[in-house]
N, C-alpha and C positions, 0 to 999 in steps of 0.2 A: 728642715720642710717647711717649716709656716715662713718661715726667713724669705724666702727664696718666694712661694706666692707673695709675697710682702710686697717685693721688691718693683719686681716683676709688672704687679698690677697697679704700685706705683706707678712708674713708669710708661704701662701701658695705654690705661683708661685715663682717662680728660673726663674727672666732675670739671672744674674750673673753667676750660676750656670747650663743655659743651655747651652753652650759646653761643657761641665761637663758628662752631661746628655746623648746629641746626643754622648760625642763618649762612650760609657756605652752602654747607653741601646736603644739607635738606635735612629730616630730622629723618626718616627709612634709615640713610645711608650713614646718620650719626651714632643711630642707636645698635647699630648693626653690626658698626665699627666697635663699638665699648659694646657691648655681647659678648661679639667675638673673638676681646680683647679678654677680655673676663678667661673665656671658657680655654684661649692659650698657654696663659698667667695657669689655672689652677694644670692643664696639661702639665707644661712643663717644672710644675713645684714637682708633681708626682714623681717623675723621670727623676728630674737630681736625685727624689726622694728614694729612688729604688738603685743606683747607679749610688747613691752613699753608705750602703748600704752594705 
């Protein structure tokens, strides 16, 4: 479950690309996208953990 959370968070949450997203999409959209991606990563990790048990 931890590896699933790590990999999905690594792919979906853009810390390095955040400055570019801030200029292109705006502050609110970039932050909402990253927070929702983090939430979805946690949900995906829990689902994978339940399926693998």
